[in-house]
mmCIF entry with sequence, helices, sheets and N, C-alpha, C, O atoms, coordinates in Angstrom:
data_MODEL
# 
_entry.id   MODEL 
# 
_entity.id                         1 
_entity.type                       polymer 
_entity.pdbx_number_of_molecules   1 
# 
_entity_poly.entity_id                      1 
_entity_poly.type                           'polypeptide(L)' 
_entity_poly.nstd_linkage                   no 
_entity_poly.nstd_monomer                   no 
_entity_poly.pdbx_seq_one_letter_code       MCTERILEGEKLMEVLSNYTQTGKKNDPGTLKNGTGTLNLYDPDGKLTQVVQY 
_entity_poly.pdbx_seq_one_letter_code_can   MCTERILEGEKLMEVLSNYTQTGKKNDPGTLKNGTGTLNLYDPDGKLTQVVQY 
_entity_poly.pdbx_strand_id                 A 
# 
loop_
_entity_poly_seq.entity_id 
_entity_poly_seq.num 
_entity_poly_seq.mon_id 
_entity_poly_seq.hetero 
1 1  MET n 
1 2  CYS n 
1 3  THR n 
1 4  GLU n 
1 5  ARG n 
1 6  ILE n 
1 7  LEU n 
1 8  GLU n 
1 9  GLY n 
1 10 GLU n 
1 11 LYS n 
1 12 LEU n 
1 13 MET n 
1 14 GLU n 
1 15 VAL n 
1 16 LEU n 
1 17 SER n 
1 18 ASN n 
1 19 TYR n 
1 20 THR n 
1 21 GLN n 
1 22 THR n 
1 23 GLY n 
1 24 LYS n 
1 25 LYS n 
1 26 ASN n 
1 27 ASP n 
1 28 PRO n 
1 29 GLY n 
1 30 THR n 
1 31 LEU n 
1 32 LYS n 
1 33 ASN n 
1 34 GLY n 
1 35 THR n 
1 36 GLY n 
1 37 THR n 
1 38 LEU n 
1 39 ASN n 
1 40 LEU n 
1 41 TYR n 
1 42 ASP n 
1 43 PRO n 
1 44 ASP n 
1 45 GLY n 
1 46 LYS n 
1 47 LEU n 
1 48 THR n 
1 49 GLN n 
1 50 VAL n 
1 51 VAL n 
1 52 GLN n 
1 53 TYR n 
# 
_struct_asym.id          A 
_struct_asym.entity_id   1 
# 
loop_
_struct_sheet.id 
_struct_sheet.type 
_struct_sheet.number_strands 
_struct_sheet.details 
AA1 ? 3 ? 
AA2 ? 2 ? 
# 
loop_
_struct_sheet_order.sheet_id 
_struct_sheet_order.range_id_1 
_struct_sheet_order.range_id_2 
_struct_sheet_order.offset 
_struct_sheet_order.sense 
AA1 1 2 ? anti-parallel 
AA1 2 3 ? anti-parallel 
AA2 1 2 ? anti-parallel 
# 
loop_
_struct_sheet_range.sheet_id 
_struct_sheet_range.id 
_struct_sheet_range.beg_label_comp_id 
_struct_sheet_range.beg_label_asym_id 
_struct_sheet_range.beg_label_seq_id 
_struct_sheet_range.pdbx_beg_PDB_ins_code 
_struct_sheet_range.end_label_comp_id 
_struct_sheet_range.end_label_asym_id 
_struct_sheet_range.end_label_seq_id 
_struct_sheet_range.pdbx_end_PDB_ins_code 
_struct_sheet_range.beg_auth_comp_id 
_struct_sheet_range.beg_auth_asym_id 
_struct_sheet_range.beg_auth_seq_id 
_struct_sheet_range.end_auth_comp_id 
_struct_sheet_range.end_auth_asym_id 
_struct_sheet_range.end_auth_seq_id 
AA1 1 CYS A 2  ? GLU A 8  ? CYS A 2  GLU A 8  
AA1 2 LYS A 11 ? TYR A 19 ? LYS A 11 TYR A 19 
AA1 3 LYS A 25 ? ASN A 26 ? LYS A 25 ASN A 26 
AA2 1 THR A 37 ? TYR A 41 ? THR A 37 TYR A 41 
AA2 2 LEU A 47 ? GLN A 52 ? LEU A 47 GLN A 52 
# 
loop_
_atom_site.group_PDB 
_atom_site.id 
_atom_site.type_symbol 
_atom_site.label_atom_id 
_atom_site.label_alt_id 
_atom_site.label_comp_id 
_atom_site.label_asym_id 
_atom_site.label_entity_id 
_atom_site.label_seq_id 
_atom_site.pdbx_PDB_ins_code 
_atom_site.Cartn_x 
_atom_site.Cartn_y 
_atom_site.Cartn_z 
_atom_site.occupancy 
_atom_site.B_iso_or_equiv 
_atom_site.pdbx_formal_charge 
_atom_site.auth_seq_id 
_atom_site.auth_comp_id 
_atom_site.auth_asym_id 
_atom_site.auth_atom_id 
_atom_site.pdbx_PDB_model_num 
ATOM 1   N N  . MET A 1 1  ? -10.620 1.284  -4.803  1.00 0.00 ? 1  MET A N  1 
ATOM 2   C CA . MET A 1 1  ? -9.472  0.646  -4.222  1.00 0.00 ? 1  MET A CA 1 
ATOM 3   C C  . MET A 1 1  ? -9.611  0.674  -2.705  1.00 0.00 ? 1  MET A C  1 
ATOM 4   O O  . MET A 1 1  ? -10.101 1.655  -2.147  1.00 0.00 ? 1  MET A O  1 
ATOM 5   N N  . CYS A 1 2  ? -9.200  -0.358 -2.056  1.00 0.00 ? 2  CYS A N  1 
ATOM 6   C CA . CYS A 1 2  ? -9.292  -0.466 -0.602  1.00 0.00 ? 2  CYS A CA 1 
ATOM 7   C C  . CYS A 1 2  ? -7.912  -0.782 -0.038  1.00 0.00 ? 2  CYS A C  1 
ATOM 8   O O  . CYS A 1 2  ? -7.259  -1.732 -0.469  1.00 0.00 ? 2  CYS A O  1 
ATOM 9   N N  . THR A 1 3  ? -7.479  0.016  0.921   1.00 0.00 ? 3  THR A N  1 
ATOM 10  C CA . THR A 1 3  ? -6.180  -0.187 1.544   1.00 0.00 ? 3  THR A CA 1 
ATOM 11  C C  . THR A 1 3  ? -6.343  -0.124 3.051   1.00 0.00 ? 3  THR A C  1 
ATOM 12  O O  . THR A 1 3  ? -6.957  0.803  3.580   1.00 0.00 ? 3  THR A O  1 
ATOM 13  N N  . GLU A 1 4  ? -5.790  -1.117 3.743   1.00 0.00 ? 4  GLU A N  1 
ATOM 14  C CA . GLU A 1 4  ? -5.770  -1.117 5.207   1.00 0.00 ? 4  GLU A CA 1 
ATOM 15  C C  . GLU A 1 4  ? -4.374  -0.701 5.638   1.00 0.00 ? 4  GLU A C  1 
ATOM 16  O O  . GLU A 1 4  ? -3.385  -1.317 5.240   1.00 0.00 ? 4  GLU A O  1 
ATOM 17  N N  . ARG A 1 5  ? -4.294  0.344  6.453   1.00 0.00 ? 5  ARG A N  1 
ATOM 18  C CA . ARG A 1 5  ? -3.004  0.908  6.849   1.00 0.00 ? 5  ARG A CA 1 
ATOM 19  C C  . ARG A 1 5  ? -2.929  1.081  8.357   1.00 0.00 ? 5  ARG A C  1 
ATOM 20  O O  . ARG A 1 5  ? -3.946  1.228  9.035   1.00 0.00 ? 5  ARG A O  1 
ATOM 21  N N  . ILE A 1 6  ? -1.707  1.060  8.867   1.00 0.00 ? 6  ILE A N  1 
ATOM 22  C CA . ILE A 1 6  ? -1.452  1.382  10.270  1.00 0.00 ? 6  ILE A CA 1 
ATOM 23  C C  . ILE A 1 6  ? -0.706  2.703  10.291  1.00 0.00 ? 6  ILE A C  1 
ATOM 24  O O  . ILE A 1 6  ? 0.357   2.847  9.685   1.00 0.00 ? 6  ILE A O  1 
ATOM 25  N N  . LEU A 1 7  ? -1.284  3.669  11.003  1.00 0.00 ? 7  LEU A N  1 
ATOM 26  C CA . LEU A 1 7  ? -0.663  4.981  11.162  1.00 0.00 ? 7  LEU A CA 1 
ATOM 27  C C  . LEU A 1 7  ? -0.258  5.171  12.613  1.00 0.00 ? 7  LEU A C  1 
ATOM 28  O O  . LEU A 1 7  ? -0.908  4.668  13.529  1.00 0.00 ? 7  LEU A O  1 
ATOM 29  N N  . GLU A 1 8  ? 0.821   5.901  12.802  1.00 0.00 ? 8  GLU A N  1 
ATOM 30  C CA . GLU A 1 8  ? 1.236   6.296  14.152  1.00 0.00 ? 8  GLU A CA 1 
ATOM 31  C C  . GLU A 1 8  ? 1.291   7.818  14.125  1.00 0.00 ? 8  GLU A C  1 
ATOM 32  O O  . GLU A 1 8  ? 2.254   8.401  13.625  1.00 0.00 ? 8  GLU A O  1 
ATOM 33  N N  . GLY A 1 9  ? 0.263   8.456  14.659  1.00 0.00 ? 9  GLY A N  1 
ATOM 34  C CA . GLY A 1 9  ? 0.106   9.897  14.466  1.00 0.00 ? 9  GLY A CA 1 
ATOM 35  C C  . GLY A 1 9  ? -0.243  10.111 12.996  1.00 0.00 ? 9  GLY A C  1 
ATOM 36  O O  . GLY A 1 9  ? -1.245  9.586  12.510  1.00 0.00 ? 9  GLY A O  1 
ATOM 37  N N  . GLU A 1 10 ? 0.575   10.873 12.294  1.00 0.00 ? 10 GLU A N  1 
ATOM 38  C CA . GLU A 1 10 ? 0.374   11.082 10.856  1.00 0.00 ? 10 GLU A CA 1 
ATOM 39  C C  . GLU A 1 10 ? 1.349   10.264 10.015  1.00 0.00 ? 10 GLU A C  1 
ATOM 40  O O  . GLU A 1 10 ? 1.326   10.358 8.788   1.00 0.00 ? 10 GLU A O  1 
ATOM 41  N N  . LYS A 1 11 ? 2.203   9.464  10.650  1.00 0.00 ? 11 LYS A N  1 
ATOM 42  C CA . LYS A 1 11 ? 3.226   8.692  9.945   1.00 0.00 ? 11 LYS A CA 1 
ATOM 43  C C  . LYS A 1 11 ? 2.688   7.312  9.558   1.00 0.00 ? 11 LYS A C  1 
ATOM 44  O O  . LYS A 1 11 ? 2.160   6.583  10.398  1.00 0.00 ? 11 LYS A O  1 
ATOM 45  N N  . LEU A 1 12 ? 2.828   6.966  8.282   1.00 0.00 ? 12 LEU A N  1 
ATOM 46  C CA . LEU A 1 12 ? 2.439   5.646  7.797   1.00 0.00 ? 12 LEU A CA 1 
ATOM 47  C C  . LEU A 1 12 ? 3.457   4.627  8.275   1.00 0.00 ? 12 LEU A C  1 
ATOM 48  O O  . LEU A 1 12 ? 4.648   4.741  7.986   1.00 0.00 ? 12 LEU A O  1 
ATOM 49  N N  . MET A 1 13 ? 2.979   3.629  9.010   1.00 0.00 ? 13 MET A N  1 
ATOM 50  C CA . MET A 1 13 ? 3.877   2.626  9.582   1.00 0.00 ? 13 MET A CA 1 
ATOM 51  C C  . MET A 1 13 ? 3.864   1.313  8.799   1.00 0.00 ? 13 MET A C  1 
ATOM 52  O O  . MET A 1 13 ? 4.901   0.667  8.645   1.00 0.00 ? 13 MET A O  1 
ATOM 53  N N  . GLU A 1 14 ? 2.670   0.916  8.296   1.00 0.00 ? 14 GLU A N  1 
ATOM 54  C CA . GLU A 1 14 ? 2.559   -0.373 7.608   1.00 0.00 ? 14 GLU A CA 1 
ATOM 55  C C  . GLU A 1 14 ? 1.279   -0.402 6.775   1.00 0.00 ? 14 GLU A C  1 
ATOM 56  O O  . GLU A 1 14 ? 0.264   0.186  7.151   1.00 0.00 ? 14 GLU A O  1 
ATOM 57  N N  . VAL A 1 15 ? 1.346   -1.095 5.640   1.00 0.00 ? 15 VAL A N  1 
ATOM 58  C CA . VAL A 1 15 ? 0.153   -1.347 4.836   1.00 0.00 ? 15 VAL A CA 1 
ATOM 59  C C  . VAL A 1 15 ? -0.157  -2.831 4.980   1.00 0.00 ? 15 VAL A C  1 
ATOM 60  O O  . VAL A 1 15 ? 0.647   -3.684 4.605   1.00 0.00 ? 15 VAL A O  1 
ATOM 61  N N  . LEU A 1 16 ? -1.336  -3.130 5.528   1.00 0.00 ? 16 LEU A N  1 
ATOM 62  C CA . LEU A 1 16 ? -1.714  -4.523 5.782   1.00 0.00 ? 16 LEU A CA 1 
ATOM 63  C C  . LEU A 1 16 ? -2.243  -5.205 4.535   1.00 0.00 ? 16 LEU A C  1 
ATOM 64  O O  . LEU A 1 16 ? -1.951  -6.377 4.298   1.00 0.00 ? 16 LEU A O  1 
ATOM 65  N N  . SER A 1 17 ? -3.028  -4.476 3.725   1.00 0.00 ? 17 SER A N  1 
ATOM 66  C CA . SER A 1 17 ? -3.583  -5.066 2.504   1.00 0.00 ? 17 SER A CA 1 
ATOM 67  C C  . SER A 1 17 ? -3.915  -3.959 1.514   1.00 0.00 ? 17 SER A C  1 
ATOM 68  O O  . SER A 1 17 ? -4.090  -2.798 1.882   1.00 0.00 ? 17 SER A O  1 
ATOM 69  N N  . ASN A 1 18 ? -3.997  -4.352 0.245   1.00 0.00 ? 18 ASN A N  1 
ATOM 70  C CA . ASN A 1 18 ? -4.282  -3.417 -0.834  1.00 0.00 ? 18 ASN A CA 1 
ATOM 71  C C  . ASN A 1 18 ? -5.068  -4.186 -1.895  1.00 0.00 ? 18 ASN A C  1 
ATOM 72  O O  . ASN A 1 18 ? -4.565  -5.164 -2.448  1.00 0.00 ? 18 ASN A O  1 
ATOM 73  N N  . TYR A 1 19 ? -6.300  -3.753 -2.183  1.00 0.00 ? 19 TYR A N  1 
ATOM 74  C CA . TYR A 1 19 ? -7.174  -4.441 -3.128  1.00 0.00 ? 19 TYR A CA 1 
ATOM 75  C C  . TYR A 1 19 ? -7.652  -3.487 -4.216  1.00 0.00 ? 19 TYR A C  1 
ATOM 76  O O  . TYR A 1 19 ? -7.796  -2.288 -3.979  1.00 0.00 ? 19 TYR A O  1 
ATOM 77  N N  . THR A 1 20 ? -7.899  -4.027 -5.418  1.00 0.00 ? 20 THR A N  1 
ATOM 78  C CA . THR A 1 20 ? -8.492  -3.249 -6.500  1.00 0.00 ? 20 THR A CA 1 
ATOM 79  C C  . THR A 1 20 ? -9.982  -3.084 -6.229  1.00 0.00 ? 20 THR A C  1 
ATOM 80  O O  . THR A 1 20 ? -10.512 -3.635 -5.264  1.00 0.00 ? 20 THR A O  1 
ATOM 81  N N  . GLN A 1 21 ? -10.653 -2.321 -7.089  1.00 0.00 ? 21 GLN A N  1 
ATOM 82  C CA . GLN A 1 21 ? -12.096 -2.119 -6.953  1.00 0.00 ? 21 GLN A CA 1 
ATOM 83  C C  . GLN A 1 21 ? -12.868 -3.414 -7.152  1.00 0.00 ? 21 GLN A C  1 
ATOM 84  O O  . GLN A 1 21 ? -13.985 -3.549 -6.653  1.00 0.00 ? 21 GLN A O  1 
ATOM 85  N N  . THR A 1 22 ? -12.284 -4.378 -7.880  1.00 0.00 ? 22 THR A N  1 
ATOM 86  C CA . THR A 1 22 ? -12.956 -5.652 -8.127  1.00 0.00 ? 22 THR A CA 1 
ATOM 87  C C  . THR A 1 22 ? -12.595 -6.710 -7.093  1.00 0.00 ? 22 THR A C  1 
ATOM 88  O O  . THR A 1 22 ? -13.065 -7.844 -7.184  1.00 0.00 ? 22 THR A O  1 
ATOM 89  N N  . GLY A 1 23 ? -11.762 -6.358 -6.105  1.00 0.00 ? 23 GLY A N  1 
ATOM 90  C CA . GLY A 1 23 ? -11.429 -7.288 -5.033  1.00 0.00 ? 23 GLY A CA 1 
ATOM 91  C C  . GLY A 1 23 ? -10.150 -8.074 -5.225  1.00 0.00 ? 23 GLY A C  1 
ATOM 92  O O  . GLY A 1 23 ? -9.826  -8.927 -4.399  1.00 0.00 ? 23 GLY A O  1 
ATOM 93  N N  . LYS A 1 24 ? -9.405  -7.807 -6.310  1.00 0.00 ? 24 LYS A N  1 
ATOM 94  C CA . LYS A 1 24 ? -8.128  -8.493 -6.534  1.00 0.00 ? 24 LYS A CA 1 
ATOM 95  C C  . LYS A 1 24 ? -7.091  -7.923 -5.568  1.00 0.00 ? 24 LYS A C  1 
ATOM 96  O O  . LYS A 1 24 ? -6.969  -6.706 -5.427  1.00 0.00 ? 24 LYS A O  1 
ATOM 97  N N  . LYS A 1 25 ? -6.341  -8.814 -4.900  1.00 0.00 ? 25 LYS A N  1 
ATOM 98  C CA . LYS A 1 25 ? -5.332  -8.385 -3.942  1.00 0.00 ? 25 LYS A CA 1 
ATOM 99  C C  . LYS A 1 25 ? -4.060  -7.964 -4.667  1.00 0.00 ? 25 LYS A C  1 
ATOM 100 O O  . LYS A 1 25 ? -3.558  -8.682 -5.531  1.00 0.00 ? 25 LYS A O  1 
ATOM 101 N N  . ASN A 1 26 ? -3.543  -6.782 -4.303  1.00 0.00 ? 26 ASN A N  1 
ATOM 102 C CA . ASN A 1 26 ? -2.273  -6.282 -4.827  1.00 0.00 ? 26 ASN A CA 1 
ATOM 103 C C  . ASN A 1 26 ? -1.191  -6.422 -3.772  1.00 0.00 ? 26 ASN A C  1 
ATOM 104 O O  . ASN A 1 26 ? -1.484  -6.475 -2.577  1.00 0.00 ? 26 ASN A O  1 
ATOM 105 N N  . ASP A 1 27 ? 0.054   -6.483 -4.208  1.00 0.00 ? 27 ASP A N  1 
ATOM 106 C CA . ASP A 1 27 ? 1.200   -6.509 -3.302  1.00 0.00 ? 27 ASP A CA 1 
ATOM 107 C C  . ASP A 1 27 ? 1.355   -5.115 -2.689  1.00 0.00 ? 27 ASP A C  1 
ATOM 108 O O  . ASP A 1 27 ? 1.587   -4.157 -3.426  1.00 0.00 ? 27 ASP A O  1 
ATOM 109 N N  . PRO A 1 28 ? 1.235   -4.971 -1.362  1.00 0.00 ? 28 PRO A N  1 
ATOM 110 C CA . PRO A 1 28 ? 1.306   -3.650 -0.751  1.00 0.00 ? 28 PRO A CA 1 
ATOM 111 C C  . PRO A 1 28 ? 2.725   -3.092 -0.650  1.00 0.00 ? 28 PRO A C  1 
ATOM 112 O O  . PRO A 1 28 ? 2.891   -1.900 -0.395  1.00 0.00 ? 28 PRO A O  1 
ATOM 113 N N  . GLY A 1 29 ? 3.739   -3.914 -0.839  1.00 0.00 ? 29 GLY A N  1 
ATOM 114 C CA . GLY A 1 29 ? 5.129   -3.486 -0.680  1.00 0.00 ? 29 GLY A CA 1 
ATOM 115 C C  . GLY A 1 29 ? 5.719   -4.062 0.584   1.00 0.00 ? 29 GLY A C  1 
ATOM 116 O O  . GLY A 1 29 ? 5.173   -5.000 1.165   1.00 0.00 ? 29 GLY A O  1 
ATOM 117 N N  . THR A 1 30 ? 6.849   -3.494 1.018   1.00 0.00 ? 30 THR A N  1 
ATOM 118 C CA . THR A 1 30 ? 7.588   -4.056 2.154   1.00 0.00 ? 30 THR A CA 1 
ATOM 119 C C  . THR A 1 30 ? 7.551   -3.177 3.396   1.00 0.00 ? 30 THR A C  1 
ATOM 120 O O  . THR A 1 30 ? 8.297   -3.427 4.343   1.00 0.00 ? 30 THR A O  1 
ATOM 121 N N  . LEU A 1 31 ? 6.711   -2.166 3.414   1.00 0.00 ? 31 LEU A N  1 
ATOM 122 C CA . LEU A 1 31 ? 6.690   -1.196 4.508   1.00 0.00 ? 31 LEU A CA 1 
ATOM 123 C C  . LEU A 1 31 ? 6.359   -1.856 5.849   1.00 0.00 ? 31 LEU A C  1 
ATOM 124 O O  . LEU A 1 31 ? 5.290   -2.443 6.013   1.00 0.00 ? 31 LEU A O  1 
ATOM 125 N N  . LYS A 1 32 ? 7.281   -1.754 6.796   1.00 0.00 ? 32 LYS A N  1 
ATOM 126 C CA . LYS A 1 32 ? 7.109   -2.252 8.164   1.00 0.00 ? 32 LYS A CA 1 
ATOM 127 C C  . LYS A 1 32 ? 7.774   -1.263 9.101   1.00 0.00 ? 32 LYS A C  1 
ATOM 128 O O  . LYS A 1 32 ? 8.896   -0.828 8.843   1.00 0.00 ? 32 LYS A O  1 
ATOM 129 N N  . ASN A 1 33 ? 7.108   -0.904 10.174  1.00 0.00 ? 33 ASN A N  1 
ATOM 130 C CA . ASN A 1 33 ? 7.649   0.031  11.166  1.00 0.00 ? 33 ASN A CA 1 
ATOM 131 C C  . ASN A 1 33 ? 8.111   1.346  10.553  1.00 0.00 ? 33 ASN A C  1 
ATOM 132 O O  . ASN A 1 33 ? 9.074   1.948  11.027  1.00 0.00 ? 33 ASN A O  1 
ATOM 133 N N  . GLY A 1 34 ? 7.420   1.800  9.488   1.00 0.00 ? 34 GLY A N  1 
ATOM 134 C CA . GLY A 1 34 ? 7.718   3.080  8.869   1.00 0.00 ? 34 GLY A CA 1 
ATOM 135 C C  . GLY A 1 34 ? 8.863   3.070  7.876   1.00 0.00 ? 34 GLY A C  1 
ATOM 136 O O  . GLY A 1 34 ? 9.244   4.125  7.368   1.00 0.00 ? 34 GLY A O  1 
ATOM 137 N N  . THR A 1 35 ? 9.430   1.881  7.583   1.00 0.00 ? 35 THR A N  1 
ATOM 138 C CA . THR A 1 35 ? 10.561  1.772  6.666   1.00 0.00 ? 35 THR A CA 1 
ATOM 139 C C  . THR A 1 35 ? 10.273  0.703  5.621   1.00 0.00 ? 35 THR A C  1 
ATOM 140 O O  . THR A 1 35 ? 9.733   -0.358 5.936   1.00 0.00 ? 35 THR A O  1 
ATOM 141 N N  . GLY A 1 36 ? 10.639  0.993  4.372   1.00 0.00 ? 36 GLY A N  1 
ATOM 142 C CA . GLY A 1 36 ? 10.462  0.027  3.293   1.00 0.00 ? 36 GLY A CA 1 
ATOM 143 C C  . GLY A 1 36 ? 9.830   0.692  2.082   1.00 0.00 ? 36 GLY A C  1 
ATOM 144 O O  . GLY A 1 36 ? 9.970   1.899  1.885   1.00 0.00 ? 36 GLY A O  1 
ATOM 145 N N  . THR A 1 37 ? 9.134   -0.098 1.269   1.00 0.00 ? 37 THR A N  1 
ATOM 146 C CA . THR A 1 37 ? 8.511   0.419  0.053   1.00 0.00 ? 37 THR A CA 1 
ATOM 147 C C  . THR A 1 37 ? 6.996   0.299  0.130   1.00 0.00 ? 37 THR A C  1 
ATOM 148 O O  . THR A 1 37 ? 6.456   -0.590 0.788   1.00 0.00 ? 37 THR A O  1 
ATOM 149 N N  . LEU A 1 38 ? 6.325   1.216  -0.558  1.00 0.00 ? 38 LEU A N  1 
ATOM 150 C CA . LEU A 1 38 ? 4.875   1.209  -0.678  1.00 0.00 ? 38 LEU A CA 1 
ATOM 151 C C  . LEU A 1 38 ? 4.546   1.168  -2.157  1.00 0.00 ? 38 LEU A C  1 
ATOM 152 O O  . LEU A 1 38 ? 4.960   2.058  -2.901  1.00 0.00 ? 38 LEU A O  1 
ATOM 153 N N  . ASN A 1 39 ? 3.812   0.161  -2.603  1.00 0.00 ? 39 ASN A N  1 
ATOM 154 C CA . ASN A 1 39 ? 3.404   0.044  -3.996  1.00 0.00 ? 39 ASN A CA 1 
ATOM 155 C C  . ASN A 1 39 ? 2.079   0.761  -4.203  1.00 0.00 ? 39 ASN A C  1 
ATOM 156 O O  . ASN A 1 39 ? 1.133   0.562  -3.442  1.00 0.00 ? 39 ASN A O  1 
ATOM 157 N N  . LEU A 1 40 ? 2.014   1.602  -5.243  1.00 0.00 ? 40 LEU A N  1 
ATOM 158 C CA . LEU A 1 40 ? 0.800   2.330  -5.578  1.00 0.00 ? 40 LEU A CA 1 
ATOM 159 C C  . LEU A 1 40 ? 0.278   1.842  -6.921  1.00 0.00 ? 40 LEU A C  1 
ATOM 160 O O  . LEU A 1 40 ? 1.058   1.575  -7.835  1.00 0.00 ? 40 LEU A O  1 
ATOM 161 N N  . TYR A 1 41 ? -1.054  1.726  -7.042  1.00 0.00 ? 41 TYR A N  1 
ATOM 162 C CA . TYR A 1 41 ? -1.690  1.139  -8.220  1.00 0.00 ? 41 TYR A CA 1 
ATOM 163 C C  . TYR A 1 41 ? -2.749  2.078  -8.788  1.00 0.00 ? 41 TYR A C  1 
ATOM 164 O O  . TYR A 1 41 ? -3.304  2.915  -8.075  1.00 0.00 ? 41 TYR A O  1 
ATOM 165 N N  . ASP A 1 42 ? -3.021  1.925  -10.090 1.00 0.00 ? 42 ASP A N  1 
ATOM 166 C CA . ASP A 1 42 ? -4.132  2.652  -10.699 1.00 0.00 ? 42 ASP A CA 1 
ATOM 167 C C  . ASP A 1 42 ? -5.418  1.878  -10.423 1.00 0.00 ? 42 ASP A C  1 
ATOM 168 O O  . ASP A 1 42 ? -5.347  0.771  -9.889  1.00 0.00 ? 42 ASP A O  1 
ATOM 169 N N  . PRO A 1 43 ? -6.597  2.418  -10.767 1.00 0.00 ? 43 PRO A N  1 
ATOM 170 C CA . PRO A 1 43 ? -7.865  1.736  -10.464 1.00 0.00 ? 43 PRO A CA 1 
ATOM 171 C C  . PRO A 1 43 ? -8.007  0.345  -11.093 1.00 0.00 ? 43 PRO A C  1 
ATOM 172 O O  . PRO A 1 43 ? -8.809  -0.462 -10.623 1.00 0.00 ? 43 PRO A O  1 
ATOM 173 N N  . ASP A 1 44 ? -7.239  0.056  -12.150 1.00 0.00 ? 44 ASP A N  1 
ATOM 174 C CA . ASP A 1 44 ? -7.292  -1.259 -12.783 1.00 0.00 ? 44 ASP A CA 1 
ATOM 175 C C  . ASP A 1 44 ? -6.341  -2.264 -12.148 1.00 0.00 ? 44 ASP A C  1 
ATOM 176 O O  . ASP A 1 44 ? -6.311  -3.425 -12.556 1.00 0.00 ? 44 ASP A O  1 
ATOM 177 N N  . GLY A 1 45 ? -5.561  -1.834 -11.152 1.00 0.00 ? 45 GLY A N  1 
ATOM 178 C CA . GLY A 1 45 ? -4.647  -2.734 -10.479 1.00 0.00 ? 45 GLY A CA 1 
ATOM 179 C C  . GLY A 1 45 ? -3.254  -2.771 -11.078 1.00 0.00 ? 45 GLY A C  1 
ATOM 180 O O  . GLY A 1 45 ? -2.456  -3.639 -10.723 1.00 0.00 ? 45 GLY A O  1 
ATOM 181 N N  . LYS A 1 46 ? -2.943  -1.846 -11.981 1.00 0.00 ? 46 LYS A N  1 
ATOM 182 C CA . LYS A 1 46 ? -1.612  -1.782 -12.594 1.00 0.00 ? 46 LYS A CA 1 
ATOM 183 C C  . LYS A 1 46 ? -0.687  -0.969 -11.688 1.00 0.00 ? 46 LYS A C  1 
ATOM 184 O O  . LYS A 1 46 ? -1.026  0.141  -11.278 1.00 0.00 ? 46 LYS A O  1 
ATOM 185 N N  . LEU A 1 47 ? 0.493   -1.536 -11.378 1.00 0.00 ? 47 LEU A N  1 
ATOM 186 C CA . LEU A 1 47 ? 1.471   -0.848 -10.549 1.00 0.00 ? 47 LEU A CA 1 
ATOM 187 C C  . LEU A 1 47 ? 1.927   0.433  -11.248 1.00 0.00 ? 47 LEU A C  1 
ATOM 188 O O  . LEU A 1 47 ? 2.380   0.390  -12.392 1.00 0.00 ? 47 LEU A O  1 
ATOM 189 N N  . THR A 1 48 ? 1.808   1.574  -10.561 1.00 0.00 ? 48 THR A N  1 
ATOM 190 C CA . THR A 1 48 ? 2.168   2.850  -11.170 1.00 0.00 ? 48 THR A CA 1 
ATOM 191 C C  . THR A 1 48 ? 3.388   3.497  -10.509 1.00 0.00 ? 48 THR A C  1 
ATOM 192 O O  . THR A 1 48 ? 4.091   4.290  -11.136 1.00 0.00 ? 48 THR A O  1 
ATOM 193 N N  . GLN A 1 49 ? 3.638   3.152  -9.230  1.00 0.00 ? 49 GLN A N  1 
ATOM 194 C CA . GLN A 1 49 ? 4.727   3.807  -8.534  1.00 0.00 ? 49 GLN A CA 1 
ATOM 195 C C  . GLN A 1 49 ? 5.153   2.977  -7.323  1.00 0.00 ? 49 GLN A C  1 
ATOM 196 O O  . GLN A 1 49 ? 4.324   2.320  -6.692  1.00 0.00 ? 49 GLN A O  1 
ATOM 197 N N  . VAL A 1 50 ? 6.439   3.009  -7.004  1.00 0.00 ? 50 VAL A N  1 
ATOM 198 C CA . VAL A 1 50 ? 6.959   2.403  -5.786  1.00 0.00 ? 50 VAL A CA 1 
ATOM 199 C C  . VAL A 1 50 ? 7.600   3.530  -5.000  1.00 0.00 ? 50 VAL A C  1 
ATOM 200 O O  . VAL A 1 50 ? 8.535   4.172  -5.478  1.00 0.00 ? 50 VAL A O  1 
ATOM 201 N N  . VAL A 1 51 ? 7.095   3.777  -3.780  1.00 0.00 ? 51 VAL A N  1 
ATOM 202 C CA . VAL A 1 51 ? 7.571   4.868  -2.930  1.00 0.00 ? 51 VAL A CA 1 
ATOM 203 C C  . VAL A 1 51 ? 8.446   4.286  -1.829  1.00 0.00 ? 51 VAL A C  1 
ATOM 204 O O  . VAL A 1 51 ? 8.049   3.342  -1.146  1.00 0.00 ? 51 VAL A O  1 
ATOM 205 N N  . GLN A 1 52 ? 9.638   4.850  -1.660  1.00 0.00 ? 52 GLN A N  1 
ATOM 206 C CA . GLN A 1 52 ? 10.580  4.402  -0.622  1.00 0.00 ? 52 GLN A CA 1 
ATOM 207 C C  . GLN A 1 52 ? 10.370  5.238  0.647   1.00 0.00 ? 52 GLN A C  1 
ATOM 208 O O  . GLN A 1 52 ? 10.352  6.467  0.585   1.00 0.00 ? 52 GLN A O  1 
ATOM 209 N N  . TYR A 1 53 ? 10.214  4.579  1.779   1.00 0.00 ? 53 TYR A N  1 
ATOM 210 C CA . TYR A 1 53 ? 10.082  5.255  3.083   1.00 0.00 ? 53 TYR A CA 1 
ATOM 211 C C  . TYR A 1 53 ? 11.300  4.986  3.923   1.00 0.00 ? 53 TYR A C  1 
ATOM 212 O O  . TYR A 1 53 ? 11.387  5.463  5.054   1.00 0.00 ? 53 TYR A O  1 
# 
C-alpha cells in the first residue's frame, strides 16, 4: 500500500493519495488541516476503518 501524507511535526495534516499494492486508488477520506476523516484499508483495498481527527 502506498500513501502520500503531509505531516506538521508529528501531526497528520492531510492525506494526498492512497493506493493498493496493485495501484488501485482508494478514497483517502476528508482530512484537511488536521481535521476530518482518514480511511484505512486492508492490503486488498477493502475499507476497514474510518478514523475521525
